[in-house]
C-alpha positions as CSV (number, residue, x, y, z in Angstrom):
1,M,-42.0,-65.3,-70.5
2,A,-39.9,-68.6,-70.0
3,F,-41.6,-69.8,-66.8
4,L,-43.8,-71.0,-69.5
5,F,-41.3,-73.4,-71.2
6,G,-39.9,-74.8,-67.7
7,G,-37.1,-72.3,-67.1
8,R,-35.1,-70.9,-64.4
9,T,-37.8,-71.9,-62.1
10,R,-38.4,-75.8,-62.9
11,Q,-39.1,-77.3,-59.9
12,K,-36.8,-80.9,-59.5
13,P,-38.0,-84.2,-59.0
14,P,-37.0,-84.9,-55.4
15,A,-34.2,-87.3,-56.0
16,E,-32.5,-85.2,-58.2
17,L,-32.7,-82.4,-55.0
18,A,-31.4,-84.6,-53.0
19,R,-28.4,-85.6,-55.2
20,S,-28.1,-81.7,-55.8
21,V,-27.8,-80.8,-52.4
22,K,-25.8,-83.8,-51.7
23,D,-23.2,-83.0,-54.2
24,L,-23.2,-79.4,-53.2
25,L,-22.7,-79.3,-49.3
26,P,-19.0,-80.5,-49.3
27,K,-18.4,-77.5,-51.6
28,L,-19.5,-74.8,-49.1
29,S,-16.6,-73.6,-46.9
30,A,-16.0,-71.1,-44.1
31,N,-14.7,-68.4,-45.9
32,G,-18.1,-68.0,-48.5
33,A,-18.8,-69.9,-51.8
34,P,-21.6,-67.2,-52.9
35,K,-22.4,-69.4,-56.3
36,I,-22.9,-73.3,-54.1
37,E,-24.6,-71.2,-51.3
38,D,-27.0,-69.8,-54.1
39,E,-27.7,-73.1,-55.2
40,V,-27.8,-74.6,-52.1
41,A,-30.3,-72.5,-51.0
42,K,-32.3,-72.8,-54.0
43,N,-32.4,-76.0,-53.3
44,M,-33.6,-76.9,-50.1
45,S,-36.3,-74.1,-50.4
46,Q,-37.9,-76.8,-53.1
47,M,-37.3,-79.4,-50.1
48,K,-39.4,-77.0,-47.8
49,V,-41.8,-76.8,-50.3
50,I,-42.2,-79.8,-51.5
51,V,-42.9,-81.4,-48.0
52,Q,-45.0,-78.0,-46.2
53,G,-46.7,-76.8,-49.5
54,T,-47.4,-73.1,-50.4
55,Q,-50.5,-71.1,-49.6
56,E,-51.8,-71.9,-53.0
57,V,-50.8,-75.6,-53.2
58,E,-51.0,-78.5,-50.6
59,S,-48.1,-80.7,-50.4
60,N,-48.5,-83.5,-52.5
61,P,-48.2,-87.0,-50.5
62,E,-46.6,-88.8,-52.9
63,Q,-44.0,-86.2,-53.4
64,V,-43.2,-86.0,-49.6
65,H,-42.6,-89.7,-49.8
66,Q,-40.2,-89.4,-52.5
67,L,-38.0,-86.7,-51.4
68,I,-38.0,-88.6,-47.6
69,H,-36.7,-91.4,-49.3
70,S,-34.0,-90.1,-51.1
71,I,-32.7,-87.6,-48.4
72,I,-32.6,-91.0,-46.3
73,Q,-30.9,-92.9,-49.3
74,E,-28.3,-89.9,-49.8
75,D,-27.7,-89.9,-46.0
76,L,-28.4,-86.4,-46.5
77,L,-29.4,-85.7,-43.1
78,Y,-26.0,-86.2,-41.5
79,D,-24.4,-83.7,-44.7
80,M,-26.9,-81.9,-43.3
81,A,-26.1,-81.9,-39.5
82,K,-22.5,-81.4,-40.1
83,S,-22.6,-78.7,-42.7
84,M,-25.4,-76.5,-40.6
85,R,-23.1,-73.9,-39.8
86,L,-22.2,-72.9,-42.8
87,L,-25.5,-72.9,-45.0
88,P,-26.9,-69.5,-45.7
89,F,-29.3,-67.9,-42.9
90,E,-32.7,-68.8,-44.7
91,A,-31.2,-72.6,-46.0
92,R,-30.6,-73.5,-41.8
93,K,-34.4,-72.3,-41.4
94,D,-35.5,-74.7,-44.1
95,A,-33.0,-77.3,-42.6
96,Q,-35.0,-77.5,-39.9
97,I,-38.3,-77.2,-41.5
98,L,-37.5,-80.5,-43.5
99,F,-35.7,-82.2,-40.5
100,S,-38.9,-81.4,-38.4
101,H,-41.2,-83.0,-41.4
102,I,-39.0,-86.2,-41.5
103,L,-38.7,-86.3,-37.6
104,R,-43.0,-87.2,-37.6
105,F,-43.4,-89.0,-41.1
106,K,-45.1,-91.7,-40.9
107,P,-45.5,-93.7,-44.1
108,A,-49.3,-94.6,-45.1
109,N,-48.6,-97.9,-44.2
110,A,-46.3,-97.9,-41.0
111,A,-47.3,-100.1,-38.1
112,P,-48.0,-97.9,-34.7
113,G,-45.6,-96.5,-32.9
114,D,-42.7,-94.5,-33.3
115,P,-42.3,-92.6,-36.5
116,S,-40.0,-94.5,-38.8
117,A,-37.7,-91.4,-38.7
118,I,-36.9,-92.3,-34.9
119,S,-36.0,-96.0,-35.9
120,Y,-33.7,-94.6,-38.4
121,L,-31.8,-92.3,-36.7
122,V,-31.2,-94.6,-33.4
123,L,-30.4,-97.5,-35.4
124,Q,-29.1,-96.7,-38.3
125,R,-27.2,-93.5,-38.4
126,P,-27.1,-92.1,-34.5
127,E,-24.4,-90.3,-35.8
128,I,-26.9,-87.8,-37.4
129,L,-28.0,-87.2,-33.6
130,I,-24.3,-86.9,-32.3
131,E,-23.9,-84.0,-34.8
132,L,-26.3,-82.2,-34.1
133,C,-25.2,-82.0,-30.5
134,R,-22.0,-80.7,-31.9
135,G,-23.5,-78.0,-33.8
136,Y,-23.1,-76.4,-30.7
137,D,-20.1,-75.5,-31.5
138,H,-20.3,-72.9,-33.5
139,Q,-22.8,-69.6,-32.6
140,Q,-24.3,-70.4,-36.8
141,S,-25.5,-73.8,-36.0
142,A,-26.6,-73.8,-32.4
143,M,-29.9,-72.5,-32.6
144,P,-31.2,-74.7,-35.7
145,C,-29.7,-77.9,-34.4
146,G,-30.6,-76.9,-30.5
147,Q,-34.7,-76.9,-32.2
148,I,-34.2,-80.1,-34.2
149,L,-33.1,-81.9,-31.0
150,R,-35.7,-80.8,-28.5
151,Q,-38.1,-81.9,-31.3
152,A,-36.4,-85.6,-31.3
153,L,-36.0,-85.4,-27.5
154,A,-39.5,-86.3,-27.3
155,F,-38.1,-89.8,-27.3
156,D,-36.4,-92.1,-24.8
157,T,-34.2,-93.5,-27.5
158,I,-32.7,-90.5,-28.5
159,A,-32.2,-89.2,-24.9
160,A,-29.9,-92.8,-24.9
161,V,-28.2,-92.4,-27.8
162,I,-26.9,-88.2,-26.6
163,L,-25.8,-90.1,-22.7
164,Y,-24.4,-93.4,-23.6
165,D,-22.2,-92.3,-27.1
166,E,-18.8,-91.9,-26.2
167,S,-17.8,-91.7,-29.9
168,S,-14.9,-89.1,-31.1
169,P,-15.3,-87.4,-34.4
170,G,-15.4,-89.6,-37.3
171,E,-16.4,-92.3,-35.3
172,R,-19.6,-94.4,-35.2
173,A,-21.9,-93.6,-33.0
174,V,-23.5,-95.6,-30.0
175,Q,-25.5,-98.7,-31.2
176,L,-27.9,-99.0,-27.5
177,K,-28.3,-103.1,-28.3
178,E,-24.1,-102.3,-27.0
179,V,-24.4,-100.6,-23.8
180,D,-23.8,-101.6,-20.5
181,I,-25.5,-99.4,-18.8
182,S,-24.0,-100.5,-15.0
183,R,-20.6,-99.1,-16.3
184,P,-19.5,-95.6,-15.4
185,Q,-19.2,-93.3,-18.3
186,T,-15.6,-92.3,-19.6
187,G,-17.2,-88.0,-19.5
188,K,-15.3,-88.1,-23.1
189,G,-18.9,-88.2,-24.7
190,V,-21.1,-86.0,-26.4
191,F,-23.3,-85.5,-22.9
192,W,-20.7,-84.3,-21.6
193,N,-19.1,-81.4,-23.5
194,F,-22.8,-79.9,-22.3
195,F,-21.1,-78.7,-19.7
196,S,-19.0,-76.4,-21.9
197,W,-21.2,-75.3,-24.2
198,I,-23.3,-73.6,-21.2
199,N,-20.5,-72.6,-19.1
200,K,-18.1,-70.9,-22.0
201,G,-20.4,-70.4,-25.1
202,S,-21.8,-67.1,-25.9
203,F,-25.2,-66.2,-24.3
204,E,-27.0,-67.3,-27.1
205,V,-25.1,-70.8,-27.3
206,S,-25.1,-71.3,-23.6
207,A,-28.9,-70.7,-23.4
208,D,-30.1,-72.9,-26.0
209,A,-27.2,-75.9,-24.8
210,F,-29.4,-75.7,-21.1
211,T,-32.8,-75.6,-22.8
212,T,-31.3,-79.0,-24.4
213,F,-29.5,-80.3,-21.1
214,R,-32.6,-79.8,-19.2
215,D,-34.3,-81.4,-21.4
216,I,-32.9,-84.4,-21.8
217,L,-32.6,-85.1,-17.7
218,T,-35.9,-83.8,-16.8
219,K,-37.8,-85.3,-19.7
220,H,-36.6,-89.3,-19.3
221,K,-36.7,-89.8,-15.7
222,Q,-36.4,-93.5,-15.9
223,L,-33.5,-93.3,-18.4
224,V,-32.1,-90.3,-16.2
225,S,-32.2,-92.0,-12.7
226,T,-30.2,-94.8,-13.8
227,Y,-27.7,-93.2,-15.7
228,L,-27.1,-90.5,-13.2
229,A,-26.8,-93.6,-10.3
230,T,-24.4,-94.9,-12.2
231,N,-22.6,-91.6,-12.7
232,Y,-22.8,-90.0,-10.2
233,D,-19.5,-88.9,-8.9
234,M,-18.5,-87.9,-12.0
235,F,-21.8,-86.0,-12.8
236,F,-21.8,-84.4,-9.8
237,T,-18.7,-83.5,-8.4
238,Q,-16.6,-83.7,-11.3
239,Y,-18.6,-81.7,-14.0
240,Y,-22.1,-80.0,-12.5
241,S,-20.9,-78.7,-9.0
242,P,-17.6,-77.1,-10.2
243,I,-18.4,-75.8,-13.6
244,L,-22.5,-75.2,-13.7
245,L,-23.0,-74.0,-9.6
246,M,-20.1,-72.4,-9.4
247,S,-20.0,-70.6,-13.3
248,N,-18.9,-66.7,-13.4
249,S,-22.4,-66.4,-15.6
250,Y,-25.8,-65.6,-12.9
251,V,-28.3,-66.6,-15.9
252,T,-25.9,-70.1,-16.1
253,K,-25.6,-70.8,-11.9
254,R,-29.2,-69.6,-11.0
255,Q,-30.4,-72.1,-14.2
256,S,-28.0,-75.0,-12.7
257,I,-29.7,-74.3,-9.0
258,K,-33.1,-74.2,-10.4
259,L,-32.4,-77.8,-11.9
260,L,-31.0,-79.8,-9.3
261,G,-33.4,-78.8,-7.1
262,E,-35.9,-79.8,-9.5
263,L,-33.8,-83.5,-9.9
264,L,-33.6,-84.1,-6.1
265,L,-37.6,-83.4,-5.6
266,D,-38.3,-85.3,-7.8
267,R,-38.9,-89.1,-7.3
268,S,-37.4,-91.1,-9.7
269,N,-34.1,-89.4,-8.5
270,Y,-34.4,-90.7,-4.6
271,V,-31.4,-92.8,-4.7
272,V,-29.3,-90.1,-6.4
273,M,-31.2,-87.2,-3.8
274,T,-30.8,-89.2,-0.7
275,R,-26.6,-89.7,-1.8
276,Y,-26.6,-85.8,-2.9
277,V,-28.1,-84.9,0.7
278,A,-25.7,-87.1,2.2
279,S,-22.4,-84.9,1.5
280,G,-21.3,-82.3,3.7
281,E,-19.6,-81.2,0.8
282,N,-23.0,-80.3,-1.0
283,L,-23.8,-78.6,2.0
284,K,-21.2,-76.8,2.4
285,L,-21.6,-75.3,-1.5
286,T,-25.4,-74.9,-1.0
287,M,-24.9,-73.1,2.4
288,N,-22.6,-70.9,0.6
289,L,-24.8,-70.2,-2.7
290,L,-27.5,-69.1,0.2
291,K,-25.4,-65.9,0.7
292,D,-24.8,-65.3,-3.0
293,D,-25.1,-61.8,-4.1
294,R,-27.9,-62.4,-6.1
295,K,-31.5,-62.3,-4.6
296,M,-32.7,-65.1,-7.3
297,V,-29.7,-67.4,-6.4
298,Q,-30.1,-67.5,-2.5
299,Y,-33.4,-67.8,-3.8
300,E,-32.8,-70.6,-5.8
301,A,-30.1,-72.0,-3.4
302,F,-32.8,-72.4,-0.6
303,H,-34.9,-75.1,-2.4
304,V,-31.9,-77.4,-2.1
305,F,-30.9,-76.1,0.8
306,K,-34.6,-77.6,2.5
307,V,-33.9,-80.5,1.0
308,F,-30.8,-81.3,3.7
309,V,-32.7,-79.8,6.4
310,A,-35.7,-81.9,6.0
311,N,-34.3,-85.4,5.3
312,P,-34.9,-87.3,8.2
313,N,-32.1,-89.7,7.4
314,K,-29.4,-86.7,7.7
315,S,-25.9,-88.6,7.5
316,D,-24.0,-88.0,10.1
317,E,-21.6,-85.2,8.3
318,V,-25.0,-82.9,7.7
319,R,-25.7,-83.4,11.0
320,K,-22.4,-82.3,12.2
321,I,-22.4,-79.0,9.8
322,L,-25.7,-78.1,10.4
323,T,-25.5,-78.6,14.2
324,K,-21.8,-76.5,14.3
325,N,-23.7,-73.8,12.3
326,R,-27.2,-74.3,14.6
327,E,-27.2,-71.0,16.1
328,R,-26.2,-69.0,12.7
329,L,-28.5,-70.1,10.5
330,L,-31.4,-69.5,13.8
331,R,-30.4,-65.5,13.1
332,F,-29.8,-65.7,9.2
333,L,-33.2,-67.6,8.2
334,P,-35.9,-65.5,9.8
335,S,-34.7,-62.6,7.8
336,F,-33.7,-64.3,4.7
337,L,-35.3,-63.3,1.3
338,D,-37.6,-61.4,3.9
339,G,-38.9,-59.1,0.9
340,R,-40.8,-62.5,-0.4
341,T,-44.1,-61.3,1.9
342,D,-46.7,-62.4,-0.9
343,D,-45.2,-65.8,-1.2
344,D,-46.8,-68.3,1.4
345,Q,-45.0,-71.6,0.3
346,F,-41.6,-70.0,0.8
347,L,-42.4,-68.7,4.3
348,D,-44.3,-71.8,5.2
349,E,-41.2,-73.7,4.0
350,K,-38.7,-70.9,5.9
351,S,-40.6,-71.4,9.1
352,F,-40.3,-75.5,9.0
353,L,-37.2,-75.5,8.4
354,V,-36.4,-72.7,11.4
355,R,-38.6,-75.3,13.8
356,Q,-36.2,-78.3,12.3
357,I,-33.1,-76.0,13.2
358,E,-34.3,-75.5,16.5
359,L,-34.3,-79.2,17.3
360,L,-31.2,-80.0,17.0
361,P,-28.8,-80.2,19.5
362,E,-26.9,-76.9,20.8
363,E,-23.2,-77.7,19.9
364,G,-21.3,-79.4,22.1
365,A,-24.3,-80.3,24.2
């Protein structure tokens, strides 16, 4: 009956829990350290109980406040992000829960607006966000880090940190107030690593990294439209086209073409779209994707191809390529994906493209 007198089930105070985990994390090893892992798991389980309570007992707001204050004071979020892959499986899940509560946490007397944790992450410790991104370097940490990142990415400032950071491991991360958004990126920042994580990672890493990558590019429209316009050549020519659109992975190629179509058709990206569809090389790549062996790749490529054809202000380069291929396209398109008989929108769009191509002059005319 040791539990009646405290014993091994004694609940540690919040500050003691935070300090204990802070001391234990550096002792975790990739080669395994069972006693340390057990102690970390036990402490983090107690921290989870404090923030979310149990079926029998609700969480105590004062204890939650004390724990979150201690975690931030001990800089524990950074250590947790950096050590995520080394945590035992259950402790990784507990870390997700802790991050989730902290990201939503706002003291009772806080001013309206973003949760206070977001300001802390962006203004004081952006290195935490960069370490979470680097969780994609390891299969064990990819999914828990990805889940945390996507919750944080509800805020533009979090996306901005990831887009504009160019620090190396161990260096001070980006300070947004120092960013010159008109200066092109070097390609050495953490955002550019997503291309490698998506294209070279295991299926689980690739899929999760792509989901986060897509959230960054589609949920922060004004921020991303400026970013893509400034970094157009690097993003599309050096990274997106050769790495994602030409990927050997069917899933990566299909998802990337679909995302490209969404980006081009979004009004906030009008400047980027007009530049993209003025390129003859981009048109050639898209036409080659129309002939891919996989029907879903063909289908997603069609939605990019239609932007080139429907553009009323075609560049001379694009008009020349379409004119040169006019007869081949008029033979190819009517039977293109002819199995999609129940997709009225696709059939209407295909008919429209055929009419537009028919209006082009015959080659040599």
